[in-house]
N, C-alpha and C positions, 0 to 999 in steps of 0.2 A: 549834700550837707548832712552830717550825722547829728540827729537830735539828741538832747539830753536823755539819759536813761531814766526809766521809771523806778520807783522805790522797790519794785519786785526784782530788780536786776542787780541788787547789791546789798551787802550787809548794812544794818543801821549805822554801824561804826563809821562808814565811809560817807554818810550824809554830810558831815561837816566839811569835807573836801569838795564834794560835788556841788554843794550850794555856793561855794566860792567862785565857781567857773562862770564867767559872763557868757551871754549869748554870742554866738559866732561859730565860725568853722574851727573845729577842735584842732586840726592840723596847723592851721594858721596861728592859733593861740599858742601851740607848742613852739612854733618857729619864733614867734614874738618873745616868748619866755627865754628861749635859747639866746636870742640877741641880747636880752637884758643881762643874763648871767655872764655871757662872754664879755660884754662891755664892762660890767662890774669887775670881773677878774682881771681884765686887761689894764684897769686903772688902779688896782690895789697893790700896795706894797706887801712885802713878806710880813712885816710887823703887824699891819692891819689884818692880814689874813690869819695870823696866829692869835688874834685877840679872842678872849673869852670874857663874857660880861659878868661871870661869877665863877667862883671855885666849883669845880666839878662839872661845869657846863662845856659843851662842845665848842671848839674854836670855829671860826668862819670856815676854815679849810675842812673841818670835820662835818659841818653842815652841808657843804657842797658834796663832800664824799658820801654822806648819807643820801643825798638826792640821787647820786649816781648809782649807789647800791639799790635803792628803791626802784629806780628806772629799769635797771637790769632785771630785777625780780618780777616787777609788774609787767614789763613788756614780754617776758618769757611766758607768764600766765596768759596774757592777751593772745599771743601767737598760738598757744596750744588750744585755748578755748575757741578762737576764731577758726581753727582748722578741725574742730569737732572733738577734741580730747575731753572726755567726760570724767577724767580722774579728779580726785579731790586734791587740789593744790594746797600744800601746807603753808602755814604762816611762817614768819621769821622773827627773830629777836634782834631788833636794831642795835641794842646795846652790846650783844655778843659780837655782832659784825664790826662794830666800832672798836671794841677792845682788841680785836685781832687784826687790825690793819692800821698802819701808821700814816694816816692822811696828813698829819702835821709834818711829815718828812718830805712831802711833795713840795716842789716849787709852785708858785702861783701859776706860772706858765704851763707846767705839766698838768696841773689840775684843770686849767682852762682847756687844754687840748683834749684831755680824757672826757671831760664833761661834754664838750662839743661833739666828739665822735659818738659818745653814748646816746645823746639826744638825737643826733642825725640818723643813727641806725633805727631808732624807734620811728622817727618821722618817715623814713623810707619804707619801713614795713607797713605803716598805716596807710600810706598812699596806694598800696597795692591790694588792700582789702576790698573784697566785693561788698555790695550792699548787704547781702545775706550774711557774710562773715561778721560784720559789725553787730548783728543781732544774735549771733550764736551765744548759747548759755552753757556755763559749766559750774564748777563748784570750787570755791576758795575758802579754806578753813571752815568747812562744813556749812557754808552759806552760798546762796546763788550769786553768780557773777556773770555778766555779759561782757563781751569784748568791748563794747562801747563804754560800759560803766568803768572798766579799768582805764581806758584812755582819759576819761573825765577825772578819775581819781588821781592819775598822774599829774594832770594840770592843776587840780585843786591842791594836792599835796605840796607841789612846788610853790603855788601862790601862798600857802600857809607859811612855808619856811622863808620865802622872800619877805613876808610881812614880819616875821620874827627877826630877820636880819635888820630890817629897817627900824623896828621898834625897840629891840633889846640890845642890838649891837651897834646901833647908830650908823649903819652902813647906808650909803646913799644909793638906794635901789629905786630906779625910776619906773 
């Protein structure tokens, strides 16, 4: 079992996500989240998925698209750090990524398929990490980051957005 990272293993900004992660096996938590999102998307209509709770806010499809973008970026960082890459991994601008990709043009089924494959890829990678690799440290945006802290950020970030979907979009997230 991979223990929660210590505060020396991540930037203070990520504390809000890591604190959302309950006790338990991080890979099993990811699998559970994946099931939640897959179920959510499999029961959602196109109209529901295109909903925005306010002008200028992301649609439900864009929120899921953002989760996929973040998963890809963070899992790439995790892979490189777990394998000893000491390079400073740059940050990213989520708004630029959203402006330049038409997630609203996806069907809900396409979004579900891509989300499922993206999360599955991360889970398969994490299952193969050695105990030592989980503890490897690198740098992200000029701040320390361990492989395990990135896994916890992934889960916490998704928990945050699932809460937003539940509370602001009135989406029935279980």
